[in-house]
PyMOL Python script that loads the backbone (N, CA, C, O; Angstrom):
from pymol import cmd

cmd.read_pdbstr("""\
ATOM      1  N   MET A   1     126.340  25.252  59.458  1.00  0.00           N
ATOM      2  CA  MET A   1     126.151  26.156  60.577  1.00  0.00           C
ATOM      3  C   MET A   1     124.672  26.493  60.751  1.00  0.00           C
ATOM      4  O   MET A   1     124.136  26.456  61.858  1.00  0.00           O
ATOM      5  N   ALA A   2     124.023  26.826  59.622  1.00  0.00           N
ATOM      6  CA  ALA A   2     122.612  27.200  59.698  1.00  0.00           C
ATOM      7  C   ALA A   2     121.752  26.008  60.089  1.00  0.00           C
ATOM      8  O   ALA A   2     120.763  26.161  60.807  1.00  0.00           O
ATOM      9  N   ALA A   3     122.127  24.815  59.616  1.00  0.00           N
ATOM     10  CA  ALA A   3     121.348  23.624  59.939  1.00  0.00           C
ATOM     11  C   ALA A   3     121.425  23.322  61.434  1.00  0.00           C
ATOM     12  O   ALA A   3     120.427  22.948  62.050  1.00  0.00           O
ATOM     13  N   ALA A   4     122.597  23.483  62.002  1.00  0.00           N
ATOM     14  CA  ALA A   4     122.761  23.238  63.438  1.00  0.00           C
ATOM     15  C   ALA A   4     121.948  24.244  64.244  1.00  0.00           C
ATOM     16  O   ALA A   4     121.356  23.895  65.266  1.00  0.00           O
ATOM     17  N   LEU A   5     121.919  25.481  63.788  1.00  0.00           N
ATOM     18  CA  LEU A   5     121.142  26.519  64.476  1.00  0.00           C
ATOM     19  C   LEU A   5     119.648  26.218  64.415  1.00  0.00           C
ATOM     20  O   LEU A   5     118.925  26.441  65.386  1.00  0.00           O
ATOM     21  N   ARG A   6     119.182  25.704  63.258  1.00  0.00           N
ATOM     22  CA  ARG A   6     117.766  25.344  63.141  1.00  0.00           C
ATOM     23  C   ARG A   6     117.414  24.202  64.086  1.00  0.00           C
ATOM     24  O   ARG A   6     116.337  24.198  64.683  1.00  0.00           O
ATOM     25  N   ARG A   7     118.328  23.221  64.225  1.00  0.00           N
ATOM     26  CA  ARG A   7     118.066  22.108  65.129  1.00  0.00           C
ATOM     27  C   ARG A   7     117.956  22.589  66.574  1.00  0.00           C
ATOM     28  O   ARG A   7     117.075  22.156  67.316  1.00  0.00           O
ATOM     29  N   VAL A   8     118.835  23.463  66.952  1.00  0.00           N
ATOM     30  CA  VAL A   8     118.799  24.000  68.321  1.00  0.00           C
ATOM     31  C   VAL A   8     117.512  24.777  68.551  1.00  0.00           C
ATOM     32  O   VAL A   8     116.914  24.675  69.623  1.00  0.00           O
ATOM     33  N   THR A   9     117.080  25.544  67.572  1.00  0.00           N
ATOM     34  CA  THR A   9     115.853  26.315  67.693  1.00  0.00           C
ATOM     35  C   THR A   9     114.655  25.385  67.826  1.00  0.00           C
ATOM     36  O   THR A   9     113.761  25.633  68.635  1.00  0.00           O
ATOM     37  N   ARG A  10     114.633  24.298  67.021  1.00  0.00           N
ATOM     38  CA  ARG A  10     113.528  23.343  67.101  1.00  0.00           C
ATOM     39  C   ARG A  10     113.496  22.661  68.463  1.00  0.00           C
ATOM     40  O   ARG A  10     112.423  22.478  69.038  1.00  0.00           O
ATOM     41  N   LEU A  11     114.657  22.286  68.981  1.00  0.00           N
ATOM     42  CA  LEU A  11     114.712  21.634  70.298  1.00  0.00           C
ATOM     43  C   LEU A  11     114.208  22.567  71.397  1.00  0.00           C
ATOM     44  O   LEU A  11     113.538  22.135  72.335  1.00  0.00           O
ATOM     45  N   ARG A  12     114.533  23.825  71.269  1.00  0.00           N
ATOM     46  CA  ARG A  12     114.094  24.795  72.264  1.00  0.00           C
ATOM     47  C   ARG A  12     112.582  24.975  72.215  1.00  0.00           C
ATOM     48  O   ARG A  12     111.946  25.132  73.258  1.00  0.00           O
ATOM     49  N   LEU A  13     112.005  24.956  71.031  1.00  0.00           N
ATOM     50  CA  LEU A  13     110.559  25.095  70.904  1.00  0.00           C
ATOM     51  C   LEU A  13     109.841  23.864  71.445  1.00  0.00           C
ATOM     52  O   LEU A  13     108.776  23.990  72.048  1.00  0.00           O
ATOM     53  N   VAL A  14     110.405  22.682  71.239  1.00  0.00           N
ATOM     54  CA  VAL A  14     109.790  21.458  71.729  1.00  0.00           C
ATOM     55  C   VAL A  14     109.847  21.420  73.250  1.00  0.00           C
ATOM     56  O   VAL A  14     108.869  21.050  73.899  1.00  0.00           O
ATOM     57  N   ALA A  15     110.974  21.797  73.817  1.00  0.00           N
ATOM     58  CA  ALA A  15     111.130  21.759  75.271  1.00  0.00           C
ATOM     59  C   ALA A  15     110.241  22.794  75.931  1.00  0.00           C
ATOM     60  O   ALA A  15     109.722  22.546  77.020  1.00  0.00           O
ATOM     61  N   GLY A  16     110.053  23.921  75.322  1.00  0.00           N
ATOM     62  CA  GLY A  16     109.211  24.969  75.881  1.00  0.00           C
ATOM     63  C   GLY A  16     109.940  25.777  76.949  1.00  0.00           C
ATOM     64  O   GLY A  16     111.013  25.392  77.413  1.00  0.00           O
ATOM     65  N   ALA A  17     109.357  26.872  77.320  1.00  0.00           N
ATOM     66  CA  ALA A  17     109.947  27.719  78.351  1.00  0.00           C
ATOM     67  C   ALA A  17     109.618  27.139  79.724  1.00  0.00           C
ATOM     68  O   ALA A  17     108.569  26.517  79.894  1.00  0.00           O
ATOM     69  N   PRO A  18     110.493  27.333  80.695  1.00  0.00           N
ATOM     70  CA  PRO A  18     110.185  26.823  82.035  1.00  0.00           C
ATOM     71  C   PRO A  18     108.981  27.551  82.611  1.00  0.00           C
ATOM     72  O   PRO A  18     108.807  28.752  82.403  1.00  0.00           O
ATOM     73  N   SER A  19     108.149  26.807  83.338  1.00  0.00           N
ATOM     74  CA  SER A  19     106.955  27.440  83.877  1.00  0.00           C
ATOM     75  C   SER A  19     107.329  28.321  85.066  1.00  0.00           C
ATOM     76  O   SER A  19     108.362  28.111  85.701  1.00  0.00           O
ATOM     77  N   LEU A  20     106.508  29.280  85.355  1.00  0.00           N
ATOM     78  CA  LEU A  20     106.803  30.224  86.433  1.00  0.00           C
ATOM     79  C   LEU A  20     106.753  29.569  87.801  1.00  0.00           C
ATOM     80  O   LEU A  20     107.333  30.099  88.749  1.00  0.00           O
ATOM     81  N   ALA A  21     106.085  28.444  87.935  1.00  0.00           N
ATOM     82  CA  ALA A  21     105.998  27.766  89.226  1.00  0.00           C
ATOM     83  C   ALA A  21     107.371  27.305  89.699  1.00  0.00           C
ATOM     84  O   ALA A  21     107.624  27.253  90.903  1.00  0.00           O
ATOM     85  N   PHE A  22     108.251  26.972  88.778  1.00  0.00           N
ATOM     86  CA  PHE A  22     109.568  26.478  89.156  1.00  0.00           C
ATOM     87  C   PHE A  22     110.586  27.606  89.319  1.00  0.00           C
ATOM     88  O   PHE A  22     111.676  27.364  89.838  1.00  0.00           O
ATOM     89  N   THR A  23     110.275  28.799  88.903  1.00  0.00           N
ATOM     90  CA  THR A  23     111.240  29.884  88.988  1.00  0.00           C
ATOM     91  C   THR A  23     111.059  30.731  90.236  1.00  0.00           C
ATOM     92  O   THR A  23     111.943  31.525  90.556  1.00  0.00           O
ATOM     93  N   ARG A  24     109.957  30.595  90.949  1.00  0.00           N
ATOM     94  CA  ARG A  24     109.740  31.399  92.140  1.00  0.00           C
ATOM     95  C   ARG A  24     110.478  30.796  93.320  1.00  0.00           C
ATOM     96  O   ARG A  24     110.405  29.589  93.551  1.00  0.00           O
ATOM     97  N   SER A  25     111.176  31.613  94.054  1.00  0.00           N
ATOM     98  CA  SER A  25     111.964  31.128  95.180  1.00  0.00           C
ATOM     99  C   SER A  25     111.070  30.862  96.383  1.00  0.00           C
ATOM    100  O   SER A  25     110.098  31.583  96.612  1.00  0.00           O
ATOM    101  N   ALA A  26     111.393  29.845  97.140  1.00  0.00           N
ATOM    102  CA  ALA A  26     110.628  29.515  98.349  1.00  0.00           C
ATOM    103  C   ALA A  26     110.817  30.580  99.414  1.00  0.00           C
ATOM    104  O   ALA A  26     109.958  30.742 100.280  1.00  0.00           O
ATOM    105  N   PHE A  27     111.924  31.309  99.368  1.00  0.00           N
ATOM    106  CA  PHE A  27     112.190  32.324 100.373  1.00  0.00           C
ATOM    107  C   PHE A  27     111.373  33.587 100.145  1.00  0.00           C
ATOM    108  O   PHE A  27     111.206  34.390 101.063  1.00  0.00           O
ATOM    109  N   VAL A  28     110.865  33.770  98.940  1.00  0.00           N
ATOM    110  CA  VAL A  28     110.074  34.952  98.622  1.00  0.00           C
ATOM    111  C   VAL A  28     108.585  34.622  98.656  1.00  0.00           C
ATOM    112  O   VAL A  28     107.753  35.529  98.626  1.00  0.00           O
ATOM    113  N   ALA A  29     108.242  33.354  98.717  1.00  0.00           N
ATOM    114  CA  ALA A  29     106.850  32.940  98.603  1.00  0.00           C
ATOM    115  C   ALA A  29     106.006  33.367  99.800  1.00  0.00           C
ATOM    116  O   ALA A  29     104.799  33.553  99.649  1.00  0.00           O
ATOM    117  N   LYS A  30     106.593  33.528 100.973  1.00  0.00           N
ATOM    118  CA  LYS A  30     105.800  33.947 102.133  1.00  0.00           C
ATOM    119  C   LYS A  30     106.290  35.297 102.641  1.00  0.00           C
ATOM    120  O   LYS A  30     107.447  35.669 102.445  1.00  0.00           O
ATOM    121  N   ARG A  31     105.405  36.008 103.285  1.00  0.00           N
ATOM    122  CA  ARG A  31     105.771  37.328 103.800  1.00  0.00           C
ATOM    123  C   ARG A  31     106.619  37.184 105.058  1.00  0.00           C
ATOM    124  O   ARG A  31     106.391  36.273 105.854  1.00  0.00           O
ATOM    125  N   PRO A  32     107.598  38.075 105.248  1.00  0.00           N
ATOM    126  CA  PRO A  32     108.407  37.994 106.465  1.00  0.00           C
ATOM    127  C   PRO A  32     107.582  38.400 107.691  1.00  0.00           C
ATOM    128  O   PRO A  32     106.740  39.295 107.607  1.00  0.00           O
ATOM    129  N   ASN A  33     107.818  37.756 108.800  1.00  0.00           N
ATOM    130  CA  ASN A  33     107.123  38.056 110.045  1.00  0.00           C
ATOM    131  C   ASN A  33     108.039  38.939 110.891  1.00  0.00           C
ATOM    132  O   ASN A  33     109.010  38.458 111.474  1.00  0.00           O
ATOM    133  N   TYR A  34     107.728  40.212 110.952  1.00  0.00           N
ATOM    134  CA  TYR A  34     108.566  41.148 111.696  1.00  0.00           C
ATOM    135  C   TYR A  34     108.245  41.150 113.185  1.00  0.00           C
ATOM    136  O   TYR A  34     108.967  41.772 113.964  1.00  0.00           O
ATOM    137  N   ASP A  35     107.176  40.466 113.596  1.00  0.00           N
ATOM    138  CA  ASP A  35     106.843  40.387 115.021  1.00  0.00           C
ATOM    139  C   ASP A  35     107.805  39.478 115.767  1.00  0.00           C
ATOM    140  O   ASP A  35     108.042  39.677 116.958  1.00  0.00           O
ATOM    141  N   GLN A  36     108.362  38.485 115.087  1.00  0.00           N
ATOM    142  CA  GLN A  36     109.309  37.568 115.719  1.00  0.00           C
ATOM    143  C   GLN A  36     110.588  37.527 114.876  1.00  0.00           C
ATOM    144  O   GLN A  36     110.691  36.742 113.933  1.00  0.00           O
ATOM    145  N   PRO A  37     111.555  38.375 115.221  1.00  0.00           N
ATOM    146  CA  PRO A  37     112.797  38.407 114.436  1.00  0.00           C
ATOM    147  C   PRO A  37     113.588  37.108 114.578  1.00  0.00           C
ATOM    148  O   PRO A  37     113.405  36.351 115.531  1.00  0.00           O
ATOM    149  N   ASN A  38     114.443  36.876 113.637  1.00  0.00           N
ATOM    150  CA  ASN A  38     115.298  35.695 113.637  1.00  0.00           C
ATOM    151  C   ASN A  38     116.498  35.975 114.539  1.00  0.00           C
ATOM    152  O   ASN A  38     117.535  36.443 114.070  1.00  0.00           O
ATOM    153  N   TRP A  39     116.357  35.692 115.825  1.00  0.00           N
ATOM    154  CA  TRP A  39     117.404  36.024 116.793  1.00  0.00           C
ATOM    155  C   TRP A  39     118.662  35.203 116.568  1.00  0.00           C
ATOM    156  O   TRP A  39     119.767  35.677 116.834  1.00  0.00           O
ATOM    157  N   PHE A  40     118.508  33.978 116.081  1.00  0.00           N
ATOM    158  CA  PHE A  40     119.685  33.163 115.786  1.00  0.00           C
ATOM    159  C   PHE A  40     120.524  33.831 114.691  1.00  0.00           C
ATOM    160  O   PHE A  40     121.749  33.892 114.798  1.00  0.00           O
ATOM    161  N   GLY A  41     119.873  34.325 113.655  1.00  0.00           N
ATOM    162  CA  GLY A  41     120.593  34.992 112.574  1.00  0.00           C
ATOM    163  C   GLY A  41     121.248  36.286 113.032  1.00  0.00           C
ATOM    164  O   GLY A  41     122.361  36.611 112.618  1.00  0.00           O
ATOM    165  N   VAL A  42     120.549  37.019 113.888  1.00  0.00           N
ATOM    166  CA  VAL A  42     121.107  38.272 114.415  1.00  0.00           C
ATOM    167  C   VAL A  42     122.343  37.973 115.253  1.00  0.00           C
ATOM    168  O   VAL A  42     123.376  38.625 115.099  1.00  0.00           O
ATOM    169  N   ALA A  43     122.236  36.978 116.145  1.00  0.00           N
ATOM    170  CA  ALA A  43     123.366  36.617 117.004  1.00  0.00           C
ATOM    171  C   ALA A  43     124.537  36.095 116.173  1.00  0.00           C
ATOM    172  O   ALA A  43     125.694  36.400 116.461  1.00  0.00           O
ATOM    173  N   LEU A  44     124.234  35.317 115.154  1.00  0.00           N
ATOM    174  CA  LEU A  44     125.293  34.790 114.296  1.00  0.00           C
ATOM    175  C   LEU A  44     126.019  35.916 113.564  1.00  0.00           C
ATOM    176  O   LEU A  44     127.243  35.890 113.438  1.00  0.00           O
ATOM    177  N   ALA A  45     125.270  36.898 113.085  1.00  0.00           N
ATOM    178  CA  ALA A  45     125.886  38.019 112.368  1.00  0.00           C
ATOM    179  C   ALA A  45     126.776  38.843 113.293  1.00  0.00           C
ATOM    180  O   ALA A  45     127.904  39.179 112.934  1.00  0.00           O
ATOM    181  N   PHE A  46     126.270  39.169 114.486  1.00  0.00           N
ATOM    182  CA  PHE A  46     127.056  39.979 115.409  1.00  0.00           C
ATOM    183  C   PHE A  46     128.269  39.223 115.945  1.00  0.00           C
ATOM    184  O   PHE A  46     129.343  39.806 116.092  1.00  0.00           O
ATOM    185  N   SER A  47     128.110  37.940 116.238  1.00  0.00           N
ATOM    186  CA  SER A  47     129.250  37.188 116.763  1.00  0.00           C
ATOM    187  C   SER A  47     130.325  36.998 115.690  1.00  0.00           C
ATOM    188  O   SER A  47     131.517  37.029 115.995  1.00  0.00           O
ATOM    189  N   THR A  48     129.912  36.802 114.446  1.00  0.00           N
ATOM    190  CA  THR A  48     130.882  36.691 113.359  1.00  0.00           C
ATOM    191  C   THR A  48     131.638  37.996 113.186  1.00  0.00           C
ATOM    192  O   THR A  48     132.855  37.999 112.999  1.00  0.00           O
ATOM    193  N   SER A  49     130.916  39.101 113.248  1.00  0.00           N
ATOM    194  CA  SER A  49     131.560  40.403 113.120  1.00  0.00           C
ATOM    195  C   SER A  49     132.540  40.648 114.266  1.00  0.00           C
ATOM    196  O   SER A  49     133.647  41.138 114.043  1.00  0.00           O
ATOM    197  N   ALA A  50     132.137  40.310 115.485  1.00  0.00           N
ATOM    198  CA  ALA A  50     133.021  40.497 116.640  1.00  0.00           C
ATOM    199  C   ALA A  50     134.260  39.618 116.534  1.00  0.00           C
ATOM    200  O   ALA A  50     135.360  40.061 116.863  1.00  0.00           O
ATOM    201  N   ALA A  51     134.098  38.384 116.081  1.00  0.00           N
ATOM    202  CA  ALA A  51     135.239  37.487 115.933  1.00  0.00           C
ATOM    203  C   ALA A  51     136.209  38.001 114.874  1.00  0.00           C
ATOM    204  O   ALA A  51     137.425  37.920 115.051  1.00  0.00           O
ATOM    205  N   LEU A  52     135.682  38.525 113.784  1.00  0.00           N
ATOM    206  CA  LEU A  52     136.561  39.066 112.741  1.00  0.00           C
ATOM    207  C   LEU A  52     137.321  40.294 113.232  1.00  0.00           C
ATOM    208  O   LEU A  52     138.503  40.454 112.927  1.00  0.00           O
ATOM    209  N   TRP A  53     136.651  41.165 113.993  1.00  0.00           N
ATOM    210  CA  TRP A  53     137.327  42.338 114.545  1.00  0.00           C
ATOM    211  C   TRP A  53     138.400  41.928 115.548  1.00  0.00           C
ATOM    212  O   TRP A  53     139.483  42.513 115.561  1.00  0.00           O
ATOM    213  N   ALA A  54     138.116  40.932 116.388  1.00  0.00           N
ATOM    214  CA  ALA A  54     139.113  40.454 117.353  1.00  0.00           C
ATOM    215  C   ALA A  54     140.336  39.893 116.625  1.00  0.00           C
ATOM    216  O   ALA A  54     141.474  40.160 117.011  1.00  0.00           O
ATOM    217  N   PHE A  55     140.091  39.116 115.573  1.00  0.00           N
ATOM    218  CA  PHE A  55     141.203  38.582 114.787  1.00  0.00           C
ATOM    219  C   PHE A  55     141.999  39.708 114.140  1.00  0.00           C
ATOM    220  O   PHE A  55     143.227  39.642 114.084  1.00  0.00           O
ATOM    221  N   LEU A  56     141.316  40.741 113.651  1.00  0.00           N
ATOM    222  CA  LEU A  56     141.989  41.874 113.011  1.00  0.00           C
ATOM    223  C   LEU A  56     142.898  42.589 113.997  1.00  0.00           C
ATOM    224  O   LEU A  56     144.043  42.893 113.663  1.00  0.00           O
ATOM    225  N   PHE A  57     142.408  42.868 115.223  1.00  0.00           N
ATOM    226  CA  PHE A  57     143.229  43.552 116.225  1.00  0.00           C
ATOM    227  C   PHE A  57     144.411  42.687 116.648  1.00  0.00           C
ATOM    228  O   PHE A  57     145.521  43.194 116.811  1.00  0.00           O
ATOM    229  N   LYS A  58     144.183  41.384 116.828  1.00  0.00           N
ATOM    230  CA  LYS A  58     145.261  40.472 117.211  1.00  0.00           C
ATOM    231  C   LYS A  58     146.337  40.447 116.137  1.00  0.00           C
ATOM    232  O   LYS A  58     147.526  40.531 116.444  1.00  0.00           O
ATOM    233  N   GLN A  59     145.926  40.331 114.879  1.00  0.00           N
ATOM    234  CA  GLN A  59     146.878  40.299 113.772  1.00  0.00           C
ATOM    235  C   GLN A  59     147.635  41.612 113.664  1.00  0.00           C
ATOM    236  O   GLN A  59     148.833  41.616 113.382  1.00  0.00           O
ATOM    237  N   HIS A  60     146.949  42.726 113.885  1.00  0.00           N
ATOM    238  CA  HIS A  60     147.595  44.035 113.822  1.00  0.00           C
ATOM    239  C   HIS A  60     148.677  44.149 114.897  1.00  0.00           C
ATOM    240  O   HIS A  60     149.781  44.621 114.627  1.00  0.00           O
ATOM    241  N   ASN A  61     148.348  43.710 116.128  1.00  0.00           N
ATOM    242  CA  ASN A  61     149.335  43.790 117.207  1.00  0.00           C
ATOM    243  C   ASN A  61     150.549  42.904 116.917  1.00  0.00           C
ATOM    244  O   ASN A  61     151.683  43.294 117.195  1.00  0.00           O
ATOM    245  N   GLU A  62     150.316  41.731 116.368  1.00  0.00           N
ATOM    246  CA  GLU A  62     151.447  40.864 116.006  1.00  0.00           C
ATOM    247  C   GLU A  62     152.296  41.503 114.910  1.00  0.00           C
ATOM    248  O   GLU A  62     153.523  41.417 114.949  1.00  0.00           O
ATOM    249  N   ASP A  63     151.659  42.134 113.946  1.00  0.00           N
ATOM    250  CA  ASP A  63     152.400  42.790 112.859  1.00  0.00           C
ATOM    251  C   ASP A  63     153.227  43.957 113.383  1.00  0.00           C
ATOM    252  O   ASP A  63     154.360  44.159 112.946  1.00  0.00           O
ATOM    253  N   VAL A  64     152.669  44.728 114.318  1.00  0.00           N
ATOM    254  CA  VAL A  64     153.407  45.856 114.892  1.00  0.00           C
ATOM    255  C   VAL A  64     154.620  45.344 115.676  1.00  0.00           C
ATOM    256  O   VAL A  64     155.709  45.909 115.577  1.00  0.00           O
ATOM    257  N   MET A  65     154.427  44.270 116.457  1.00  0.00           N
ATOM    258  CA  MET A  65     155.554  43.716 117.218  1.00  0.00           C
ATOM    259  C   MET A  65     156.647  43.202 116.285  1.00  0.00           C
ATOM    260  O   MET A  65     157.831  43.392 116.565  1.00  0.00           O
ATOM    261  N   GLU A  66     156.271  42.555 115.183  1.00  0.00           N
ATOM    262  CA  GLU A  66     157.257  42.072 114.210  1.00  0.00           C
ATOM    263  C   GLU A  66     157.976  43.239 113.540  1.00  0.00           C
ATOM    264  O   GLU A  66     159.179  43.171 113.292  1.00  0.00           O
ATOM    265  N   TYR A  67     157.238  44.310 113.249  1.00  0.00           N
ATOM    266  CA  TYR A  67     157.847  45.497 112.655  1.00  0.00           C
ATOM    267  C   TYR A  67     158.884  46.107 113.598  1.00  0.00           C
ATOM    268  O   TYR A  67     159.987  46.461 113.181  1.00  0.00           O
ATOM    269  N   GLU A  68     158.513  46.225 114.881  1.00  0.00           N
ATOM    270  CA  GLU A  68     159.447  46.793 115.857  1.00  0.00           C
ATOM    271  C   GLU A  68     160.679  45.890 116.019  1.00  0.00           C
ATOM    272  O   GLU A  68     161.795  46.394 116.143  1.00  0.00           O
ATOM    273  N   ARG A  69     160.492  44.581 116.020  1.00  0.00           N
ATOM    274  CA  ARG A  69     161.628  43.660 116.150  1.00  0.00           C
ATOM    275  C   ARG A  69     162.577  43.803 114.969  1.00  0.00           C
ATOM    276  O   ARG A  69     163.792  43.853 115.157  1.00  0.00           O
ATOM    277  N   ARG A  70     162.042  43.870 113.761  1.00  0.00           N
ATOM    278  CA  ARG A  70     162.902  44.011 112.582  1.00  0.00           C
ATOM    279  C   ARG A  70     163.582  45.369 112.535  1.00  0.00           C
ATOM    280  O   ARG A  70     164.711  45.490 112.061  1.00  0.00           O
ATOM    281  N   LYS A  71     162.889  46.390 113.029  1.00  0.00           N
ATOM    282  CA  LYS A  71     163.484  47.729 113.060  1.00  0.00           C
ATOM    283  C   LYS A  71     164.685  47.743 114.003  1.00  0.00           C
ATOM    284  O   LYS A  71     165.709  48.354 113.698  1.00  0.00           O
ATOM    285  N   GLU A  72     164.559  47.068 115.150  1.00  0.00           N
ATOM    286  CA  GLU A  72     165.677  46.991 116.096  1.00  0.00           C
ATOM    287  C   GLU A  72     166.827  46.162 115.521  1.00  0.00           C
ATOM    288  O   GLU A  72     167.991  46.470 115.778  1.00  0.00           O
ATOM    289  N   GLU A  73     166.525  45.133 114.758  1.00  0.00           N
ATOM    290  CA  GLU A  73     167.574  44.324 114.127  1.00  0.00           C
ATOM    291  C   GLU A  73     168.388  45.145 113.142  1.00  0.00           C
ATOM    292  O   GLU A  73     169.604  44.979 113.046  1.00  0.00           O
ATOM    293  N   ARG A  74     167.726  46.025 112.414  1.00  0.00           N
ATOM    294  CA  ARG A  74     168.440  46.854 111.438  1.00  0.00           C
ATOM    295  C   ARG A  74     169.371  47.844 112.122  1.00  0.00           C
ATOM    296  O   ARG A  74     170.415  48.197 111.574  1.00  0.00           O
ATOM    297  N   LYS A  75     168.994  48.298 113.330  1.00  0.00           N
ATOM    298  CA  LYS A  75     169.835  49.263 114.045  1.00  0.00           C
ATOM    299  C   LYS A  75     171.059  48.586 114.656  1.00  0.00           C
ATOM    300  O   LYS A  75     172.087  49.234 114.848  1.00  0.00           O
ATOM    301  N   HIS A  76     170.964  47.300 114.962  1.00  0.00           N
ATOM    302  CA  HIS A  76     172.032  46.568 115.621  1.00  0.00           C
ATOM    303  C   HIS A  76     173.152  46.298 114.617  1.00  0.00           C
ATOM    304  O   HIS A  76     172.964  45.543 113.664  1.00  0.00           O
ATOM    305  N   LYS A  77     174.345  46.929 114.836  1.00  0.00           N
ATOM    306  CA  LYS A  77     175.438  46.781 113.881  1.00  0.00           C
ATOM    307  C   LYS A  77     176.750  46.510 114.631  1.00  0.00           C
ATOM    308  O   LYS A  77     177.651  47.348 114.649  1.00  0.00           O
ATOM    309  N   CYS A  78     176.838  45.363 115.228  1.00  0.00           N
ATOM    310  CA  CYS A  78     178.126  45.049 115.857  1.00  0.00           C
ATOM    311  C   CYS A  78     178.916  44.143 114.924  1.00  0.00           C
ATOM    312  O   CYS A  78     178.340  43.489 114.054  1.00  0.00           O
ATOM    313  N   THR A  79     180.212  44.104 115.100  1.00  0.00           N
ATOM    314  CA  THR A  79     181.080  43.338 114.197  1.00  0.00           C
ATOM    315  C   THR A  79     181.081  41.856 114.548  1.00  0.00           C
ATOM    316  O   THR A  79     181.436  41.035 113.702  1.00  0.00           O
ATOM    317  N   GLU A  80     180.698  41.489 115.757  1.00  0.00           N
ATOM    318  CA  GLU A  80     180.710  40.092 116.154  1.00  0.00           C
ATOM    319  C   GLU A  80     179.587  39.313 115.483  1.00  0.00           C
ATOM    320  O   GLU A  80     179.759  38.141 115.145  1.00  0.00           O
ATOM    321  N   CYS A  81     178.441  39.953 115.288  1.00  0.00           N
ATOM    322  CA  CYS A  81     177.279  39.262 114.714  1.00  0.00           C
ATOM    323  C   CYS A  81     177.414  39.054 113.218  1.00  0.00           C
ATOM    324  O   CYS A  81     176.970  38.030 112.699  1.00  0.00           O
ATOM    325  N   SER A  82     178.019  40.006 112.512  1.00  0.00           N
ATOM    326  CA  SER A  82     178.037  39.901 111.058  1.00  0.00           C
ATOM    327  C   SER A  82     179.276  39.284 110.509  1.00  0.00           C
ATOM    328  O   SER A  82     179.408  39.141 109.294  1.00  0.00           O
TER     329      SER A  82
END
""", "prot")
cmd.dss("prot")
cmd.show_as("cartoon", "prot")
cmd.util.cbc("prot")
cmd.orient("prot")
């Protein structure tokens, strides 16, 4: 166990730590330009949000209609159907 740990430690020392040049993100390397906003990103965010809300309302209305239909089925108690 100890021998394997020493080998791993030696390999890590030989490989060295990664340099900082490779750890910096390209998205952080330049300053954001607030004079020209990313209108495509803004439009994409708002349209996605609107589409999700539309789907939510549509699904809610379908669920309410199904609930009302099942509620009426439970009230219906004739002898011919059962």
